[in-house]
C-alpha positions as CSV (number, residue, x, y, z in Angstrom):
1,M,38.4,-29.9,12.7
2,A,35.6,-28.4,10.6
3,P,34.1,-25.0,11.0
4,A,31.0,-24.6,13.0
5,Q,27.6,-24.3,11.2
6,A,26.0,-21.1,11.8
7,E,22.6,-21.9,13.6
8,P,20.0,-21.4,11.7
9,L,17.4,-18.3,12.3
10,R,14.7,-18.4,14.8
11,L,11.1,-17.6,13.9
12,T,9.5,-16.2,16.8
13,R,6.4,-15.1,15.6
14,L,3.7,-14.4,12.5
15,Q,1.3,-11.8,12.6
16,L,-1.4,-10.3,10.2
17,G,-3.3,-7.1,9.7
18,L,-4.5,-4.1,7.6
19,N,-2.2,-1.1,7.3
20,A,-3.3,2.0,4.9
21,G,-5.6,-0.7,2.9
22,L,-3.1,-3.2,2.6
23,T,-3.0,-6.9,3.9
24,R,0.2,-7.0,6.0
25,L,1.9,-10.0,7.0
26,V,4.9,-9.3,9.6
27,V,7.3,-12.4,10.1
28,E,9.6,-12.1,13.4
29,G,12.9,-13.7,13.8
30,S,15.9,-13.9,15.7
31,G,18.2,-11.7,13.0
32,P,17.7,-10.0,9.7
33,L,15.2,-11.8,7.6
34,E,15.2,-13.1,3.9
35,A,12.6,-14.9,2.1
36,A,11.0,-16.1,-1.2
37,M,7.6,-15.8,-2.0
38,A,6.0,-18.1,-5.0
39,A,2.3,-18.9,-5.9
40,S,1.4,-22.2,-4.3
41,A,1.4,-25.5,-7.0
42,D,-2.4,-24.8,-7.5
43,G,-2.0,-21.3,-8.3
44,L,-4.6,-20.3,-5.7
45,G,-2.1,-18.7,-2.8
46,L,1.1,-18.4,-2.0
47,Q,3.8,-19.5,-0.5
48,L,6.4,-18.1,1.7
49,T,10.1,-19.8,2.3
50,L,12.9,-18.6,4.6
51,P,16.2,-20.0,4.5
52,A,18.0,-21.9,6.9
53,T,15.0,-21.0,9.7
54,R,13.6,-22.9,12.1
55,W,9.9,-22.1,14.1
56,T,10.3,-21.8,17.9
57,A,7.0,-20.7,18.7
58,P,3.7,-22.1,19.3
59,A,1.1,-22.1,16.7
60,P,0.1,-18.6,15.1
61,E,-2.8,-17.1,17.1
62,V,-4.0,-14.9,14.1
63,T,-4.7,-17.3,10.9
64,A,-7.0,-15.1,8.6
65,G,-7.5,-11.5,7.8
66,G,-7.5,-8.8,4.9
67,L,-6.9,-11.2,1.4
68,V,-5.8,-14.3,3.4
69,G,-8.1,-16.6,4.0
70,A,-5.8,-18.9,6.1
71,L,-2.5,-18.7,7.5
72,G,-0.8,-22.0,7.5
73,L,1.7,-23.7,10.2
74,P,5.1,-23.0,9.7
75,V,6.5,-26.2,7.8
76,S,10.4,-27.4,8.0
77,G,11.7,-28.4,4.6
78,P,14.3,-31.1,3.4
79,D,16.9,-28.3,3.1
80,G,16.4,-26.6,6.4
81,Q,14.2,-23.8,5.0
82,L,10.7,-23.4,6.6
83,N,7.6,-22.7,4.4
84,I,4.5,-21.1,5.4
85,A,1.3,-21.8,3.0
86,I,-0.6,-18.6,2.7
87,D,-4.5,-19.4,1.1
88,L,-5.7,-16.3,-0.8
89,I,-9.5,-14.9,-0.3
90,E,-8.4,-13.1,-4.3
91,P,-5.1,-12.8,-6.2
92,A,-2.9,-10.5,-4.7
93,V,0.7,-9.3,-5.2
94,V,3.5,-7.4,-3.0
95,E,3.1,-3.8,-2.8
96,R,6.6,-3.5,-0.8
97,A,8.4,-5.8,1.8
98,F,11.5,-4.0,4.1
99,R,12.8,-5.1,7.3
100,L,12.7,-3.4,10.7
101,G,15.2,-4.0,13.3
102,P,14.8,-4.8,16.8
103,Q,12.8,-2.4,19.2
104,G,11.4,-3.0,22.7
105,V,10.5,-6.4,23.1
106,R,10.3,-6.8,19.2
107,G,12.6,-8.7,17.3
108,H,14.0,-8.5,13.4
109,R,11.0,-7.9,11.4
110,L,10.0,-8.6,7.9
111,V,7.6,-6.6,6.8
112,I,4.8,-7.7,3.4
113,D,2.4,-5.2,2.4
114,L,-0.1,-7.4,0.3
115,R,-2.7,-5.8,-2.4
116,P,-5.4,-7.0,-4.7
117,A,-4.3,-7.6,-8.1
118,E,-6.0,-9.2,-11.2
119,P,-5.5,-12.6,-12.1
120,N,-3.0,-12.0,-15.0
121,A,-1.1,-9.8,-12.9
122,F,-1.1,-12.3,-10.0
123,A,0.3,-15.0,-12.5
124,T,2.7,-12.5,-14.1
125,A,4.6,-11.3,-10.9
126,F,4.7,-15.1,-9.6
127,A,6.1,-16.0,-12.7
128,A,9.3,-17.0,-10.6
129,P,9.7,-16.6,-7.1
130,V,9.6,-12.8,-5.6
131,H,12.8,-12.6,-3.3
132,L,12.2,-10.1,-0.4
133,P,12.8,-7.6,0.9
134,L,12.3,-5.5,-2.1
135,D,11.4,-1.7,-2.7
136,T,8.6,-1.5,-5.2
137,A,5.7,-3.4,-6.3
138,V,6.8,-6.7,-7.7
139,D,4.5,-6.3,-11.1
140,I,5.3,-2.7,-11.9
141,A,7.5,0.2,-10.3
142,P,5.2,3.1,-9.4
143,P,5.4,6.4,-11.6
144,P,8.6,8.4,-10.6
145,T,7.5,11.1,-8.1
146,A,7.8,14.5,-9.2
147,T,10.4,16.8,-8.4
148,A,11.0,20.2,-7.6
149,G,10.1,22.5,-10.4
150,E,8.1,19.7,-12.5
151,R,4.6,20.3,-13.3
152,R,2.0,18.7,-11.0
153,R,0.1,15.7,-11.6
154,L,-3.1,16.2,-13.6
155,I,-6.1,13.8,-12.2
156,V,-8.9,13.8,-14.8
157,L,-12.3,12.8,-12.3
158,D,-15.1,11.4,-14.7
159,A,-18.5,11.9,-13.0
160,G,-20.5,9.0,-14.7
161,H,-23.8,9.7,-16.6
162,G,-25.6,13.3,-16.6
163,G,-28.3,15.2,-18.1
164,Q,-30.8,13.0,-20.0
165,D,-28.9,10.2,-18.9
166,P,-29.7,9.7,-14.8
167,G,-28.0,5.9,-14.6
168,A,-28.9,3.9,-12.1
169,I,-31.8,5.2,-9.6
170,S,-32.4,4.0,-6.1
171,A,-35.5,2.5,-4.4
172,S,-36.3,6.0,-2.9
173,G,-36.0,7.8,-6.2
174,R,-32.4,9.2,-6.3
175,Y,-30.5,9.2,-9.1
176,E,-26.8,8.0,-9.5
177,K,-26.0,11.2,-11.8
178,E,-26.1,13.1,-8.5
179,I,-23.7,11.2,-6.3
180,T,-20.8,10.3,-8.7
181,L,-21.2,14.5,-9.3
182,N,-21.2,15.0,-5.8
183,V,-18.5,12.6,-5.0
184,A,-15.9,13.7,-8.1
185,K,-16.5,17.3,-6.5
186,A,-15.3,15.8,-3.2
187,V,-12.6,14.2,-4.4
188,A,-11.6,17.2,-6.7
189,Q,-11.9,19.3,-3.5
190,R,-9.4,17.3,-1.2
191,L,-6.9,16.5,-4.0
192,R,-6.3,20.6,-5.0
193,A,-6.0,21.3,-1.0
194,T,-2.7,19.1,-1.0
195,G,-1.6,21.4,-3.4
196,R,0.0,18.5,-5.4
197,Y,-2.3,18.3,-8.1
198,R,-3.9,19.7,-10.9
199,V,-7.6,18.4,-11.3
200,L,-10.0,18.5,-14.3
201,L,-13.8,17.2,-14.1
202,T,-15.3,15.8,-17.1
203,R,-18.2,17.4,-15.9
204,E,-19.0,20.2,-13.4
205,S,-23.2,20.1,-13.8
206,D,-25.8,18.2,-15.2
207,R,-25.0,17.6,-18.9
208,F,-24.9,14.9,-20.8
209,I,-21.5,13.6,-22.1
210,R,-20.4,11.3,-24.8
211,L,-18.3,8.0,-23.3
212,S,-15.4,8.8,-26.2
213,E,-15.7,12.9,-25.6
214,R,-14.5,11.9,-21.8
215,V,-11.8,9.7,-23.0
216,A,-10.8,12.4,-25.4
217,L,-10.2,15.4,-22.9
218,A,-8.1,12.9,-20.6
219,R,-6.2,12.3,-23.4
220,A,-6.0,15.7,-24.9
221,K,-5.0,17.4,-21.7
222,E,-2.5,14.4,-21.3
223,A,-3.6,13.4,-18.0
224,D,-1.6,11.4,-15.5
225,L,-4.8,9.3,-14.3
226,F,-8.4,9.1,-15.2
227,L,-11.3,7.8,-12.6
228,S,-15.0,7.4,-14.0
229,I,-17.0,7.3,-11.1
230,H,-20.4,5.4,-10.5
231,A,-22.8,3.8,-8.7
232,D,-24.8,0.4,-9.4
233,S,-27.9,-1.1,-8.8
234,L,-29.4,-4.2,-9.0
235,S,-33.3,-4.8,-9.6
236,G,-35.0,-6.9,-6.8
237,D,-31.9,-7.3,-4.8
238,R,-32.0,-5.0,-1.8
239,A,-29.2,-7.2,0.0
240,T,-26.2,-6.9,-2.7
241,R,-24.1,-4.0,-1.4
242,G,-20.2,-2.8,-1.8
243,A,-17.7,-1.2,-3.8
244,S,-15.8,-2.3,-6.6
245,V,-13.2,-1.3,-8.9
246,Y,-13.2,-2.1,-12.7
247,T,-10.2,-2.0,-15.3
248,R,-10.6,-2.3,-18.9
249,A,-10.4,-5.9,-20.4
250,E,-11.2,-7.2,-23.9
251,A,-12.9,-10.2,-21.8
252,A,-14.5,-9.6,-18.7
253,S,-13.8,-11.0,-15.5
254,D,-17.0,-12.2,-14.7
255,T,-20.6,-12.4,-16.0
256,E,-21.9,-9.4,-13.9
257,A,-18.7,-7.4,-15.0
258,E,-19.9,-8.0,-18.6
259,A,-23.2,-6.8,-17.8
260,L,-22.0,-3.9,-16.2
261,A,-20.0,-2.4,-18.7
262,L,-22.9,-3.3,-21.9
263,R,-24.9,-1.1,-19.4
264,E,-22.6,1.5,-18.8
265,N,-21.7,1.5,-22.6
266,R,-25.1,1.8,-23.9
267,A,-25.0,5.3,-22.6
268,D,-23.8,6.8,-25.8
269,Q,-26.9,5.9,-27.3
270,L,-28.7,8.5,-25.6
271,S,-27.0,11.2,-27.7
272,D,-28.2,12.0,-31.3
273,T,-25.1,12.7,-32.5
274,A,-23.0,9.7,-33.0
275,S,-21.8,8.9,-36.6
276,A,-19.8,6.4,-38.0
277,G,-16.8,8.5,-37.7
278,D,-17.1,8.5,-33.8
279,L,-17.7,4.7,-33.5
280,D,-14.4,4.1,-36.0
281,D,-12.6,6.2,-33.6
282,V,-13.8,4.4,-30.6
283,V,-12.6,0.9,-32.4
284,S,-9.3,2.5,-33.2
285,I,-8.5,3.5,-29.6
286,L,-9.5,-0.4,-28.5
287,L,-7.2,-1.8,-31.3
288,D,-4.4,0.9,-30.1
289,L,-4.4,-0.4,-26.6
290,A,-0.7,-1.1,-27.1
291,S,0.8,0.4,-24.4
292,R,1.6,-2.5,-21.6
293,D,2.7,0.0,-18.9
294,T,-0.3,2.0,-19.0
295,A,-2.3,-1.0,-18.8
296,K,-0.2,-2.5,-15.8
297,L,0.0,1.1,-14.3
298,S,-4.2,0.9,-14.8
299,S,-4.1,-2.6,-12.7
300,R,-1.9,-0.9,-10.1
301,F,-4.2,1.8,-9.7
302,A,-7.0,-0.3,-9.3
303,G,-5.4,-2.4,-6.7
304,L,-4.4,0.2,-4.4
305,L,-8.0,1.9,-4.8
306,T,-9.9,-1.2,-3.7
307,A,-7.5,-1.7,-0.7
308,A,-8.2,1.7,0.3
309,M,-11.9,1.5,-0.7
310,G,-12.0,-1.4,1.7
311,E,-10.9,0.5,4.9
312,T,-14.1,2.8,4.3
313,T,-16.7,1.2,2.9
314,P,-17.8,-2.7,2.3
315,L,-16.1,-4.1,-0.7
316,R,-18.1,-6.6,-3.2
317,R,-16.5,-10.2,-2.9
318,N,-13.6,-10.3,-6.1
319,A,-13.7,-6.4,-5.5
320,L,-11.4,-6.1,-8.2
321,R,-12.7,-6.8,-11.8
322,A,-12.3,-6.1,-15.3
323,A,-14.6,-5.7,-18.5
324,N,-14.7,-3.8,-22.0
325,F,-15.6,-0.4,-20.3
326,R,-15.2,2.3,-23.4
327,V,-14.7,5.2,-20.7
328,L,-11.7,3.4,-20.1
329,S,-10.1,3.1,-23.5
330,A,-7.5,5.7,-23.2
331,P,-4.4,3.7,-24.4
332,D,-1.7,6.2,-22.9
333,V,-3.7,7.2,-19.7
334,P,-4.1,4.9,-16.6
335,S,-7.3,4.9,-15.8
336,A,-10.2,2.8,-13.4
337,L,-13.8,2.7,-12.7
338,L,-15.1,2.8,-9.2
339,E,-18.4,1.6,-8.2
340,L,-19.2,3.6,-5.0
341,G,-22.0,1.0,-4.2
342,Y,-25.7,-0.2,-4.8
343,L,-28.3,2.2,-4.8
344,S,-30.5,-0.7,-4.5
345,N,-29.3,-1.3,-1.0
346,P,-30.6,0.7,1.5
347,A,-27.0,1.4,3.7
348,D,-25.4,2.0,0.5
349,E,-28.0,4.6,-0.5
350,A,-27.6,6.1,2.9
351,L,-23.9,6.2,2.9
352,L,-23.6,7.6,-0.7
353,F,-26.1,10.3,-0.3
354,S,-24.6,11.5,3.1
355,E,-22.1,14.4,3.6
356,A,-20.1,12.0,6.2
357,G,-20.2,9.1,3.5
358,R,-19.1,10.9,0.6
359,D,-16.0,12.7,2.5
360,R,-15.1,9.0,3.7
361,L,-15.0,8.0,0.2
362,A,-13.1,10.9,-1.2
363,G,-10.6,10.5,1.3
364,A,-10.0,7.1,0.3
365,V,-9.6,8.0,-3.2
366,V,-7.1,10.4,-2.2
367,G,-5.3,8.1,-0.1
368,A,-5.1,5.7,-3.1
369,I,-3.9,8.2,-5.4
370,D,-1.4,9.5,-3.0
371,R,-0.1,6.1,-3.3
372,F,-0.1,5.5,-6.4
373,F,2.1,8.5,-7.2
374,G,4.4,7.7,-4.3
375,V,3.5,10.3,-2.0
376,E,3.4,10.1,1.8
377,P,-0.2,11.5,2.7
378,R,0.5,14.7,5.5
C-alpha cells in the first residue's frame, strides 16, 4: 500500500502593513511556511511562491500599502504551489524575512519586510529566486555589529551649503544653509546621546566649505558613514513637496535628479581657490570608485533612510534616486544625500523650520543609522 501523501499546508491569511519604515507582508498558514520570491515576468513587481500550499480563506481584505501597489489573489500552480503577485510602486528588495510560531489565535507566520532599492539593486537581488526565510538583506549583508572594546562608528554629517552659498531660498526668504545646519546638529545630538557613535560635522557654523574638502574630511577620518543634508526648491512650484534620498551614479536616475546634482555641484564655483590640481583630484576620486561593497552599502543605507523618512514626512514619488553628486564621491565611505523637502512648498518650509519638525526628522535619520549598523533602538 502506497504511503499517504502529506496534506498541503493551508494558507489562511495575508496582511500588509508598515514596520519601522519598511513594508511588511505577513503570510499566515497552518504550519511553518517556506517561500521563494522572484521578479515578475515584466520586471516591475514580485511573485511569491509557496510550495505545496493551498488557499482556504476569503479574498484578502488589504490589497495595497507601503511599497506595494496591489496584492494579487493567491493562484494555484500546476505543481501544487501557490503564487501571489505583488505589484510594486517602486523597486524593492527583501530586508529580512523570518518565521513566527503560533500565538493566541494566530497561526504560523512568515514575515517579509521590504525596503526601497535602486533599479540595479533590484535586478541584482532577484537575478535568481530568493528563498525565504533569510537572516539578512538579499543584496548585501549589513556591516558587522561592533563588539565590546571596538571603536565606536564614526558618522560624518554634512550640512549642505554655508557662507556665501545660501543654497535654496524659500518664498519667505529663509535659507537652505540654515535648515541643513540645524538638522545636522539635531541628528548629531541624538547620535551622541546613544553612546554608540562618534559624530563629526563638516561645518558647525555658517561658513563655506568646498565639496572636495567635505569628501576629503570623511576619508581622512575613516568615516563609517557620510550623510549630506539638503533641502530643495522649485521655482514657481509651490505644490511639490516631500523628502528624497540620493546615492551617487554616473548616470542620473531621472532628469530631475540630474538637474539637482548639477545645481549642487556648482557650489564649488563660488570659491576662488579652485585649481586644476583640485579638479584632477575630484576626477581621480570619481574614477577610483571601484569598491562594489561601498556602492552596495550606500544603496542599502539609502533604502533604509527612505523607509524611515516615509514614517515621518511625505516622500516624493520614486523617492530613492541617483545622480553624479561630487559630495558623494568617496570610494571607501558609504554615502548618501538627503533632501529634507522643498522650501518652495509652504508645508515643507513650516516643517523644516519648526523645532518639532526637525526633531522628527532627526529621529528618522538616527533610526535608519541604527538599522544600518544592526543596532536595535532602545
